[in-house]
N, C-alpha and C positions, 0 to 999 in steps of 0.2 A: 667391638662393633657387633650388633645383633640384628636379626630380622624381626621386624615388628609388624604384625597385622594391624591395619588401620581401616576404620570405616570413614569414608569421606562423604559428608552430607552435601548433596547437590541441591542448591537453593532453587533451581528451576524445575527439575524433574521430580523432586520429592524422593529420589532414590538414595539409599545408603550404599555407596560404592566401596567394595572391599578390595584393597590392594596391599601389597607387601613392599615395605621400604627398608633400606638399611640405615640404622641410626646408631648414634653413640649417646651423647647427652643432649639430644636435640631439643631446642627451645620451642619446637612447634607443638610439643605435647604439654598438656596442662600439668601443673604441680599437684602434689597429693592433696593440698588444701583446697585447690580449685577443681579437682577432678570430678567430672560429671559421672552419673551412674554408668556402669559398664554396658556396652552394647551387647546384643546376643552373640554367643560364641566366643566370648573373651576378647572382643575387639575393643580398641580405644577409639572414641568418637572425637573427631576434630573437624573443623570447618574445611570445606573444599577450597575456599579462597585462600586460607592461611597455608594450606599444603602446597597449592600451586605457586604461591609467592615464594615459599621456601625452595621448591624445586627449581624455580627460575633462577634464584640466587646461586644455588649449588650446582646447577647444570646437570648434565648427564641424563637425567630422567625427564627432561622437559617435553620431548616429543611424546613419550609414553603418557605423561600427565595430560597432554592435549588430547590424545586418542581416548583416554579414559573419560575425559570430559565430553568429547564428541559422542561417545557411546552412551553416556548417561543422559544426554539431551534427547535421546530417542524414546518416545512413549512405547515403542514396540518391545522394549526390554522390560516393561512392567508386566508382572504376572499376577493373576488373580489369586491371592492367598489370603487367609484370615488376617494376617498382620497388616497387609496392605489395605484391606477393607476397614480394619479398625482405624488406621491412619486417616482414611478417607472420611470416616464418620467424625473423628476429632477435628479434622481440618475444616469440614463444612460448618461446624459450629462457629468457628472464628471467621469464616468467609462464606456466609450464607448466600443462597441463590438470590440474585437481584430480582428475579421474577416473583419469588415467594415473599420478598421484602418490599415489593413495589409500593405499597401504601405508605410504609415508613419512609421510603426514599422521597416520595412526593411530599409528605409532611415536612421533611427537612428542607425541601427546596421552596416552600411557600414564601412568597414575597420577594423572591430572588430571580435573577435572569439565568436560566440554564444555558450553558454553552457546551456543545457536544464535540468531543475529540474521539476519532475512531481510527484504529489501526486497520490495515487492509488484509494482508494474508493471514488466514486463520481466524479472522474476526468478521470481515464482510464476505470473504470468499473462503472456501475450504482449502486446506493444504493439499497440494497435488505434486506428483513427481516432476512434472515439467513446469518450472516457474513462469514460462511464457503462456501457460494455459490456465492460470489461476483466475478464471472468470467468475464474477459475481452473478447471481441469478437475476432474472428480470424482476422477480418479486422483491429481492433485496434492494435493487436500484430504485424501484418505485417507492419503497419504504424510506430510503435515505432522502429521496427527493421531497417527500412529504415532511420529513423531519426538518429539513433546511428551511421550509416555509415558516416554521414556528420558532426555530432556534438557530443561532449562528453555529455552523457545523464545519469541522475541519477533518480532513483525512491526513493522518500523520504516519508515514511509512518509511522503511529503509530503502524502498525502491526509488528509482529515478522519478522525479515529479511528473514528467511528461508521460512516462509509462503508466503510472497510477491513474493519471487523468484519462488515458486511453482505455483503461479498464472500467473506470467509473462513469465517465462521460456525463458529468453533471457540472455545468458552468457556474452554478450558484454556490459552490462550496469553496472553502479555503483548502489549499493543498500544500502540505509540508513534506517534501521528498528528501531522500538521502539522510534519514534520521533527523529531519528538521533543518538541515543546512541549506535547503532551497525552498523558499516559501513564496507563494503567490495567492492573492485574494481572489474573490469571485470576479468573473468576467462580466456577469450580468445576473439579474434576477434576485439579488439579495439587498434587502434594505439596510444591511449592516456594513456593506463595503464602504471604504473611504477612498476618494480619488478616482481617477478615470479608469484605471485597470486594476484597482485594488492594491493591497499590500504586496510589495516585492522585496525580498530579502535573500541574500546569498552570503553565507558565513565563511566560505572557504574558496573563493574564486581563484586565489593564487595557487591552489593545489591542483587545479585542473590539468595542466600539462604533465605533472608528475603522476597523477592517477591514470591518465591515458597511457603513459609509458609503462606503468606497472601492469596494467590490464593486458597490453600486448605481450609482455613478457610471460604473464601467467597463462595466457591462451597457448603460447608456444610450449611452455614447460609442462603443462598438464595434459598434453595430447596423448601421452602414454598411459593415462589413468582413465579407463573406460567409465562413462557415466558422469564424470566431473563436468560441471557447467559453470562458466564464468559469466558474470553479469556486471556490466558497467552501469552503475547507478549515478553517474556524473560526478558527484562529490564523494562517493565511496564505491567500493567494489565488493562483490559477493562471489564466493566460491561454493557452489552447492554440491553437497556430497550425498544427497538423498538416494541417488541411483548408483552410487559407488559401492562395490563389494566391500564389506567391513574389513576384510583382510588388507585392503588397499588404503585404508584411512591413514595409517602411519606414514606411508610413502607420500601421500597427498599433503599431509601436515608438514612433512619435512620440506617438500618443494615450496610450499607457500612461505614458510618461515625463512627458507634460504633466499628467496627473492626479496623479502622485506629487510634482510640484513643490510642491504645497500640503501635503504630508505628510512632513516631514523625519524623522519617527520611523519611517518605513517605508523599506525598501531593495528594490531590484530585482536579482534573480539569474536564472540560467538553468538549465533542465534540458533533457531531450530533447524538442524541439519544443514547449517551454512556457516562458513568462516567468513567474517566480514573485515574489511580493511578500511580504516577511516583516518582522516587527518588528526594529528595530536593537538586538537584545539578543544577548549572546554565548551563543547556544544553537543547537545543530545536532544531527545524528544521532550525531556522536561524543560529545557531552555526554550524549545520551540513553543511549548504550551504557554510559558510565561510571556514570550514575545507576542504571541497572538492575542492573549488577554489584554496586554498593554495596547496593542494596535486597535483593539475593539473598544478601548476606553475603560477597561475594567482593572487597570493595574493596582489601584489602591482602594478599590470598592469593597464594601462589606456585603453588598446585595447581589453578588454574582455566585453562581453555583456550577462550577465546571465538572463535567462527567467525562472520564477517559476510559475507553474500552479497548483492551489489547490482550494478546496472547503470548507475547514473547518476552524474553529477559530484557530486551532493549526498551520495552514499555515500562519497566520498573522505574526508570528515571522520572517518568511522568507521574507514576503513582506516588513516588516519594515527595515530589513537589507539592502535590495536593495535600498530603499528610502534613507537610511542613507549613503550608499556608492555612491549614485548618478550614479549607473551603472545598465543597464538593466531595467527590470520592472517585476511586478507581474500581473498575470491574475487570477481573482476570478471566479470560476465556481458557478453560482447561478442564479436561476430564480426569486429571490426576492431581493429587496434592502437590503444591509447590510453595516454597518460601516466597512470600510476596508482600508488598506494601499495599496491595489493593484491599478494599473493604468488603467487596462482594465478588461473586463468581457466577459465571455462566459456562455451560459445558461445550458449546459448539456454535457455529454461525447461525444455525436455525433458531437457537435460543436468543442470540443477539437480535435477530429480526423480530422475534416475539416481543422482546423488551422494548425495542424502538417503536413498534406498532402500538404498544400500550401507552407509551409516552406521547405519541402523536394523538391518540384517541383521547387521552386525558386532557391535553391542551385544547383539542377541538371542542370538547364538552365544556371546558372552562370558558371558552369564547362565547359559547351559547348560554352562559350564565348558570350552568349546572355544576355543582361543586362535588358531586359524588365521584369516587374513584372506581374505574371499571375493573 
């Protein structure tokens, strides 16, 4: 048995995380024939997903692997170095700014119905320390309201649907909360809604008592971790560690995983500075996107152009669906390079607002019979 330095590529943060593992003839490393170019410093480069899977199987290092992953998900660990800047330049070539490519995007959508899907945290609102204070600006709300006048528009969030609605307060939108497990259509003001109260769909109602039970247990068992904040999103749970001292992350991860041992029907996933607990059903933001398109009558249409804008790894499910459908595109909101299935990028919510405003203005001018792109 030997110690092996490993570079773990984190698909969401763009970081190469260096850790040391004990190996014999481990199958997680590529063979000589398949071996990629060596990473700087004599490290072997392997995928983070493959390493975590191996560690889960072999045990022992599972908590450390989760802590490494929690640490890598934080943009605060990115340092401005020449190599990072080079990665940024290379990444932006493959994921150009949606603002700079606006004319090309409009050209691709001509003759098709644009349908808008928007994440909330980090997309319509800035990321904040207190998740209960993730308010969107008045300017952003006004922009989204105008957007919904021209295009079917949905908010797709990991948050509880009611909580997202209280943040956005626009009755003419579709809302998909709990990662798409709780969906409701417009209450009023949309020409696209069907039925009296719009689309209503809940994918995991039978899990509600179990989720409430786990929530109460987590609240009790994380009391000794200063800064930890639990959020009951109805069909899923969130444990926020943005305000937790990094030295306490390992203990927090252990607590969460120990609680879930008694609930095999729930699974643990990760977002930006948050551990998320969801039912083990095949449903995610990508499934929610497909469900909403079908509800709008676009299931098998070739003249639909879905656009999904999001900033988190949970949004990747929706980006992948769009790539597989060969329709529309995804836009990743990120200031740093990340492995993504999105086609374009924006850096922050203010750029998202600029993009949406240009889209609204283009449609307004088109209604006036003017074909030029602003």
